[in-house]
N, C-alpha and C positions, 0 to 999 in steps of 0.2 A: 506770576511772582507769588505763588502760594508761599505761606510763611516758612514752611520747612526748608525752602531754598534760600530765603532771605536771612535767616538767622546766621549770625557771624560764623563764617566757615570753620573757624578753629574750634568751635564748641563741639561739633560732631567729630572732626578729624582728630582733635587732640585729647578728647575725653576717654578714648579707648586705651586700655592698658594690657600688658602682656598676661596671657592666661597662666595661672599657677593653681596648683591644688595643694599647696603646703598647708600644714595644720598647726604650725607654731604660732605664737601670739605676736602681736605688734612689737617690733624691736624696742628694747629699752633705750637704746642709743643709736644714733645714726651719724654718718660722716657729714661734715658741713661742706658739701660740694655745691658749686654754682651750676644752675641749669643753663644750658646754652641752646640757641635756636638750632644749631647743627644736631645736637643730641635729640631734640624733639623729633626731628625728621629723619634721622639716620637709623638704619637697621643693622643689628637688632636694637630696638629702641623702646621708648616709652609708648609708642603708638601702635605696637603690634596688637591687632584687634582681638577682642573677645569673640567667641563664636557668633557668627552672623547667620541670618535667615534660618533660624532654628525651626524645625517642623516635627510634629508627631507623625509617625506612620499611621495610616488608618487603623491598623491593628492595635496600636498603642504599645507595642513591644519594643519599638525602636524610636530613637530621636535622631534626626539628621541635622547637619549644620555645615556651614562653610567656614573655613579658617585658612589663613596663610601660614607659611612656615616662618621660623625666626630669621632666615636669610632672605626670604621673599614674602614679607608680610602683606603685600598688596596683590599677590597672585594667589587667588583662593582655590582650595581643593575641597573635595566633597568627603565628609566624614560621617560616621555612624556611631551612635552611643547606644549600647545594649542596656536597657533599663534593668532587666533581671540580673545581668552579670556585672553591672556597673563598670563597663569597659568601653574604651574608645578605639575606633579602627578607621584608618583612612581608606576610603573606597577607591577614589580616583584622584591622582595627581595631575593637575591640568597640564603642566609642562611635559609630563611623560606621554600624555595622549596627543598633545599638539604643542610643540615647543614654542611656536610664535603665536601668542594668544592676543595680539594687539591689532590684528587686521579686522577692522569693522566696517560695515557699510555705513553710508551717510545716515540712513534711517535708524540704524542701531545706535550710532553715536548720538543722534538727537534724542532717542529714547532714553539712553543712559544719562544724558544731561538732565532730562526731565525727572528721572528717578533719583538723581544725585548719587549715581554709582561711580565711585572713583577707582575701585579695584578692578583688576583684570582676572583672567582665568575663568573659573566657573562662577558666575554672578547670580544665577537663579536656577531653580530646579523644581520638580514636582514628583510626588509619589503617585504610583498607580493606585486605583481604588482597592486593589487586592493586597497592597503592600509588598508585591513581588518584584516590582521594578521601579527604577528612578529615571526620570526624563530630565536631560539637561542640555542646554545649548553651549557650544564652544566655538568661537570664531564663526558664528552663523550656521554651523552644522549641528544637527540634532543627534544625540546619542541616548541609548538605553543601557542602563546598568541592571543586570539581573542579580538579585540578592542571593539566590541559591547557588548559581554557578560562578558568580563574581566576574562574569564576562561583560564586555562593553560592545554594543552593536551600533554602527552608524546607520541612521535612518534616512538621511537626505544625501542627494548628490552634491558633488563639490561645487557645482555651478549655482547652487541655491544658497541664499542667505536668509535663514529663517528668523523671524522675530515673533514675539507673543505666542510661544508654543505652549501646549498643554495636553493632558489626557482628556478624553471625553469622560463624562460622569461615570460610566460603567466600565471604562478602560478598554473598549474595543477599538478606539481610534486615537490617533494623535493629530492635532490640528496645529497649523501655523500660518503666518502671513509671510509671503515673499513678493516683493515688488508690488505691494499694495493689493494683492489678490489673496484669497483664502484657499488653503489646501487642506485635505485630510488624508491621512495614511491609515489604511485598514491593516491593523496589526496581524490579523489572521492570514491575509493573502499578500502582505507587503506591497499592496497596490496604492499608489498615490493618485488622488483625484483633485483636479483644479475645479473649484466650485464657482468662482467668479472670473470675469474677463473684463478688465478695465479697458475703456475705449480710447482714452487720451491721457495726457500727463496731468490733467487737473482732476481726474476721477480716482478716488481711492476707496477700496472696499475693506471692511472689517478693521478699520484703523481709526484711532482717536485723533481728532484734529489738534492743532497746536494748543489752543486755549483749553481744550478738554484735558490734555496731559498736564499742561503747565499750571493751570489755575483751578480746575475742578477735581483733580486727583482721579480722573477717569483715564486709565492707561490702556484700555482695550476698546475694540470696536466690534466684538462678537461674543456671544454667550450661548452655550450648549443647553438644550432642554435636558432635564434629568433622564428621560427615557431614550435620549440620543436620536430621536426621529427628526428634530428640527434644530436649527441654529438661528438665533436672532443676530442680525448684523447691521452695520451702518454702511451707507454709501455717502461719501463726502465729495461735494463739488467745490473745488477751491477757486473756480473762475471768478466769483464775485469779489474775492479778496484782493486788495491792491498789492502790487508787486513793489517791494522795497529793495533797491539794489544795495547790497552790503559788500564791502571789500574786506575780505578776510586776509590779513597780512600774516604770513608765516615767515620763519627764518629763511627758508629756501625758495619761497614762491609767494605769489599773490593770486588769490582766487576772487573772481567777481561772482557773487552769489545773488541770484534773484529770488528773494525770499517772500513768500506770500504771508505778510505780517499784518494782522488786523488791528491797526491803531485805533485808539479811542475815537468813537464817533463815526467810524467807517464800517464797511460791510464785513460781516463774518462769512465763513464758509457755510454753504447750504448742506445740512445734514438730514438724511433720511434714515428711517429705521424699517427694516424688513424682516420677515420670517421666512427662512429658507427651508423647504422640505427636502431632506436628504434623499437622493435617489435610492430606490430600493431594488435589490437584485430581482431580475425577472423570473428566475427559477426558484426563488425562495432561499437560495444559498448565496454566499459571497461569490461574486463573479470576478475572476482574475483579469478579465479584459475590461479596463475602465471605459473604453470607447463604446461598449455595448450597454453601459448603464444609461438610464434615462437622465435627461438634462435636469438640473435642479430648478425648481419652481420657487420664485421669491414673491411673497405678498408684501407690497409696500404699504405702510400704515398711514400715509398722508399726513406727516407732521406739519406740512405747509399750512394746514387749516388752523394751526395754533398761532400763526404769525411769527414775528421775529423773536427768536429766543434760543434756548440751549437744551439739548438732550443731555441730562446730567448723570442719570443712573438707569440701569436696566437689570431686571431680575426675572427669572422664571418662577412660576408657582411650582410647588413640589410635585403636583400631579401632572405637570407638563402640559396642562390644558390652556395655559394663558401666560402672557408676558406682561409684567408690570414695568412701567417706565415713568421716570420723573422728568417733568418739563418745567424749565425756569424761564420766565419772560425776560425780554431784553433789559428792562430796568432792574431786574433781580429782586423785585419786591413781592413776587408771587411765585410759589412753587406748587405744582399740581402733580398728584399721583394718579396715573391712569392704569387700568387693567384691560388688556385686549385679549379676549378669549379666542381660541383658534376657530371656533365655530361661528364667530361673529364677524361682521364686516366693519364694525365701529368699536371704538374703545369707550369704556365707561369711566367717568370721573369718580374716584374713590374719596379723595380729600384734597383740600387746598389750604396752604399756609400763606398768609399775607403779612406785610409789615409796612410801616410808614418809612422805613429806611431800606434795609435789605434782608434777605433770607440767607443764612449760612447753610451750606450743604452738609450732609452727613452720610455715613455708611451704616446706619443702624436699623434699616428696614429688614425685618426678619419675618418670614412667613412660617406659620405653624404647619405641622405635617398634614393637617386636614385641608390645607389650602383655603380655609375659610376665615382664618384669624391671622393677625399680624401685629408685630410690635413696631412702633414708630417713635422717632425722636422729634421733639419740638421745643422751641424757645418761646412759645406763646406766653408763658408765665413770667418771662424776663430771664429765665435760666433754662438751660437745656435739660429736659427730663424725658422719661420714657412713658409711652401710652400704649394700651392694648385696644385694638380695633377689630371689627368684623370687616370682611372684604366688601360688604355693601356700603361701607363708609360710616357706620354707626360706631361711636365710641363706647367701649365697655367700661374701662376704668383707667385712671392715671396710676402708674406703677411706682414712680418716684416723685418726690416734691421737696421743696425747700429753697432757701436762698444760697444755693450752691449748684455747681455744674456737674452733670454727667459727662465723662469723657467719651466713652464708647461702650456699646453692648458687647460683652465678651463671650457669653454662652447662655443658651436657653435649655433647661432641662424640663421637658414636658412631663416626664414620668413623675418626678418629685414636685413639680409645680414651682420651680424657683428660677430666677434669672441671676446671672453674674454680670457685673459691669465695673468699670473703673470710673472714679470721680474725685471731686475736690471737696467733699463734705468736711474732712478734717481741717483742711487749710487750702487756700488757693495756690500755695506754692508747693504742695505735695499732691501726689496721685496715689490712690489706694484702690484695692479690690474690695468690692462689696457684694453682698447677696441679698436679694429681696424676694418677697413672695409674689408669685404670679396670679394667685387666685384670691387674695384678700380683697375685700370690697373697697377699701380705702387705703391709700399708701401710708405705710408706717415708716418707722426708722429702719433703714437697712442695716444689716450686720456687716461690720468691717472685718475682713478676713486677713488682710496684710497687717503686720504688727510693727514693722520697723519704720520709723519716720524717714520719709524720702520719696523718691519717684519710682513707682512700680509700673512696668509695662507687661501685660499678661497675655499669654496665648494658650487656649484650652485644647486638649485632645478632643477628637470628634465625639467620643463617648462621654465626655465631661468628668471622667474619673481622675484626671490629673491635669495640671497646667504648668507652664514654664513661666517663671518670673524673672524678667530683666529688672535689676534693682541697682540704684546708686543713691548716695546721699552726699552732702557736702564733705563728709569725713570718710566715706567709703567709696573706692573706685568701683566701676561696674561689676556686678556679680550676676550669675545666671544659675538658677536653682529649679529643681523639680519638686512640685507640691501635689498633695492630695486635695480633694474638693473642699475640705474644711479649712485649708490653709496650712496644714502641717508640712514642713519641709522633709522630703524623702531622700533627696540626693543633691549634691553639687554637680553642675556641669562646668562651672567656672567660678571657683571660690574667690580667687584674687585677693587674698588677705595681705595686709601690709606687714609682712614679716621681713626679716633681714635679707631675704633673697629677692624681694620685690624690686623691680627696676627703679622705682622712685625712692627706695630706702636711703640712698646716699644724700638725698636732697631734703629729707624730712626735718632736719635741724632748722632749716630756714623756711619750711613750708608755711603758707598762709591760708588758714581756713576762713571762709567768709563769715562776716557778722551780718545778720539780717535785721531789718527794721522797716518802718513805714512812716510816710509823711501823709499830710492831708491836702488834697487838691482843692482848688478854689470852690468847687461845688460840694465839698465835704466828703468825697470818696477817698478811699485809702489807696495810696501808692506804695507798693513794696519796693524796697531797695536791698542791695547787698554791697558790702564794702570789704575789700581785701587790703590789709595793711602790712607793711614790713614787719617781720618777726620782732625786731627790737626797735622800739621808738623811745628815744631819750627825751627827758623833760625839756621843754622849750625848743624842741627840734621840729621843724615843719618840713614836709615832703612835697614834691610836685605830685600832681594827681592826673590820672587819665580817666575820662568818662568813656566807657565802652557802650555805645548806643546801638539799638536797633529801632525800636519804637513803632514798627509797622503793625497794621491791623492783624489781629488774631495771634500774633507771635507772643512769646513769653521768654524773657531772658532770666528773670529772677525766680529760681526754683531751688529747692533743697536737693540738689543733685551734684554729682562730681563735676568740677569745673574744667576749664581749658588751661593748657599748660603755658600758653602765651601770657595769660594773667600772672601765673607764677613767675615766669621769667621777668616780667615788668616789676613785680613786687620785689624780687631779688635785686633789681637794679635801683631800688629805692623809691619806687612810685607807689602811691595809693591808687587802687583801681576801684571804680565805682560804677554800678549798674542800677538802672531804675526802669520799671515798667510803667510807662505813661498811659493815660486814658487812650482807648482805642486798641490796646493789646488784648490778648485772649484770655479765656478761662475765668472771666470775672462777671459775665452776664451782659445782657443787652444794654443796660444803662451805661455801663463802663465803656462798652464798645462804640455805641451809636453817636456819641458827641462829636466825632470827627466827620460825620456825614456831610458831604459836599464842600468841605473846607479842610483838606489835609494840611498838615504842618502848622496848625494853629494851636489846638489844645496840646498836641504832642510837644511842641516847643515850649509852651507855658509850663508844662509839668517837668520837662527836662531842666529848664531854668530854675524851677523851684528846688529840684534835687541838687543842682550845682550850687545854688545859694546856701543850702544846708551844708554841703560838703565844704564850701569855702570857710565856713564858720568853725570847723573842727580845729582844735588846737594843733593837731599833727599835720595839717594841710597848709601849704603855701598858696594862699588865695590868688597870687599873681602868677602862678605857674600851673594852670589847669588846661589840659588838652582834651580833645575829643576824637574818637576813632570809631568808624562804622563802615559796613560793607553793604552794598545794594540799597535797601530802604535805609539801613543804617548810614550808608554814605550820603544818601539824600538828607537825612537828619543832621549829619555832621556838617553839611554845607549850610543848612539853615541856621544851625547854632553858631557857627563862626561868623556868618554874614550878618545875622540879626541880633546877636548878643556878644559883640566883641569885648564888652566890659567884663564878661565872665570867662571867656576862653582865650588862651594865649596862642594856640596852634590847633590845627585840625588835619586829620587824614580821612579822605573820602574815597572809598573803594567801589568801583563799578556803579556809580550813583545814577539813579533816575534824576533828571534835572527838569524835564518838562513832561507832565502827565499826558499831554496830547500825543506824545511819541510812544506811549506804552500801550499794552494790548487792551482790547475791549472788555473782556470779562472781569479782570482785576480792577481796572481803573474805573469803569462805569459803575461798578458795585458801590464804590465809595464816593465818587465824584460826579456821577451823571456824565453827560457828554460835553465836549467843548462848546457845542452849539447851544445847549440849554443851561450851561453854568459857566459862562465866560469869566465872570469875576472870580469865582472859586478857583478856576484854573490859573488865572493871573496871580492870585495871592499865593497859590501853592507852587508856582514856578520859581525855581532857583534863580533864573535869569532876572526876575523882577528885582532881586536884591544884589545882583553880582557887583554892581558898581560900589557897593558898600564895603568891599573887602579891604581890611586894614591889618590883618594878622597873617602869619605864615600858614600856607595851605599846601598840602600834598594831595594830588589826585592820581589814582592808578586805574587802569581798565584793561581787560583782555581784548585783543584785536580781532577775535573771532567770536565775539559774544552775540548769540542769536536771540537772547532774551532781553536784557537791557542793552540795546544796540549801542555801539560805540558813538553813534550820532549824539547821544545825550552828552557825553564828555566833550565831543568835538564842538558842539554849540557853546558850551560853557567856556571852554578854553579860548575859543575865538572871541567871545565877548570880553573875557578878561584881557586878552591881548589888545583888542580894540580900545579898551579903557586904559591900556598901558599899566596894568596892575601886575606885579610880580607874583608868581606861584611856582610850585614844583610839579612835575608831571612824569609818570612812568607808564609806558605801554608795554603789554606782554604779547609778543607775536604768537599767533596760533592758539591762544588761550581763550576759553569760553568764560561764562560768567563766574564759575567757581575758581578759576585760575589754579587748577590742580597740578600736581606733580612735585616731586621732592625738591628739585633744583629751584623751580619757580617759587615754591613756598619758602624755602630758606632765603632766597633773594628778597622776596616781598617783606617778610617779617624782619629781616636785618635792616632793610630800608626804612621801615616804619620806626623801628627802635632807634636808628640813627637820627631820623628826623626829630623825634621827640627829645633825644639827648641834646641835639643842637639848640632846640628852642625852649626846653623846659628846665634843663639842668644848668 
């Protein structure tokens, strides 16, 4: 349940807007049309996505991206933007290449659920190191697009369903996983070699296990050495993990799924890390006969010596002479960085982070070209900052400092001695791009390169000479632009201006822009909120209100970014919409996060109540007509709020909620709660069922009937308890839907249902 999944689904789905390149100004007037749920989800519509998965070619001369058409916005095609010519060209239309792009293997379906991929067609791709070809999967088959000839070549047989495909670092091979085994294709000879051979159904090679994908953001189980002589890979043994029988109910069938799901306090999968030496041709040249190649040799690194824990990250040193891996112990209060050199039989400990609560994982380890120095991120000061180390474990210097958070390391320029990173120095509710000196003896104040107030997500070209900026603010829909290294904008890839041709122009007359503010928690910390109000509020007129809640660890709902359209729909129906980030949510530092440790739903509830009490005092709000709505962790919070504070909330909608943390997975749950065995009272107080008999207000629960993340068991237990207590509630189940409950028809149905529920109980 990493927070990117738990954030209210509409935020990501509804924040995207149709790509335009118009140059005219914001319209002076706009029609007063009413936004409808059907309009939100219908094509062509408000949700036609901006360019996705934008990448620089290694040469820096082209930028590639994925985008749908106006008629099929969720079927993505592969596009190319020529930087010099400022022109766009569609390279591959997914439906032209393969008309039916929805046939996926179970493994790929699960992987896309973990990646939160709702689109079909071409959903990922990769450039060759020479910028001459593009690799992309489509319906499990791998294809190469040649830039010069504009020809597409299929690499795999029809009986293969490839996942996690990529070019090798020098472009001589393509690798992929099929049926939990690792394969490589020699592009010179068109020879495919199977490198591993699983022996049974519980053995998986080169694959990230469930909690690695879902909670650690580690989506792969293999890593090429830069010189292409070795591959580091995992071997996963699922047999220790308990089998949970899950009945997935579809409209036309029922499937009994035996899922190995590691619930809190139970066994995890056993994960090993090995270094595979790629077979070398016996005659010094590529051999077209794969059977004559030497069998691959794998050196296993004996992670069992480290005890119960998690393999979280793996990186090769630039010189290909060693593998760095990060190991997190089972309680997640210790994170250790090891380096295993190829010439050694043992790994050396480079550094170790420890905490009295938990350690947050990151992706900011960067090795310098000399393989003797690296940049590391740590929250040891109370805030995430960057540090420069030697590979012998000695600290050289701290690179950033202050009472603010670094988001992520964006680029390192060793020639000029500067680093680029995104962070929250200007404001916790904004993300900006900064530049800092790599060689200064003490950290100074970084230079802010992004200028517009809002949220910037940055991707640098390999040479650091340009970067792509995804930007939005509360008053500007998402834009994508191309910039030079000092921050100057060179070109628009997706200007998306609010002119008279923009899809939302007809609704601007009643558009509600959020107002931001902050409250003070019981311990003195600042709680940020945002409120959307109807455009016209008459004197002495009070409106019903809806609290949109998430509240889970590390997540953030209140940001200066483009909002979701369901909020706008509700505002146009006469509601005030309120959001607040309680303690425990992200990007605020360790003190703000750590108060929830071992007692979920306590501080979060206290802060949400504080926010609602403030809301109820506003003259434009009807204090007797306040509802709450959340999905996943937000659904969990919506249940606690309606059950434990009925004096504040008149109705609640809980989507796909966790109800009992003992039913959720090890890595997420134990990070914050420990195990049910060592923290029984904490689990009891956090359990929704502890308070279920207190229900006295209208409640609507919905859940997907094929949810492999927050299992339907959570809702089944709660609804059974309410029935046994003879307490009325409303319930909606979605056949065949997983945790995100994706799809146009299901989305329209779900949000119509939510709107109708609140209309009946709040208006």
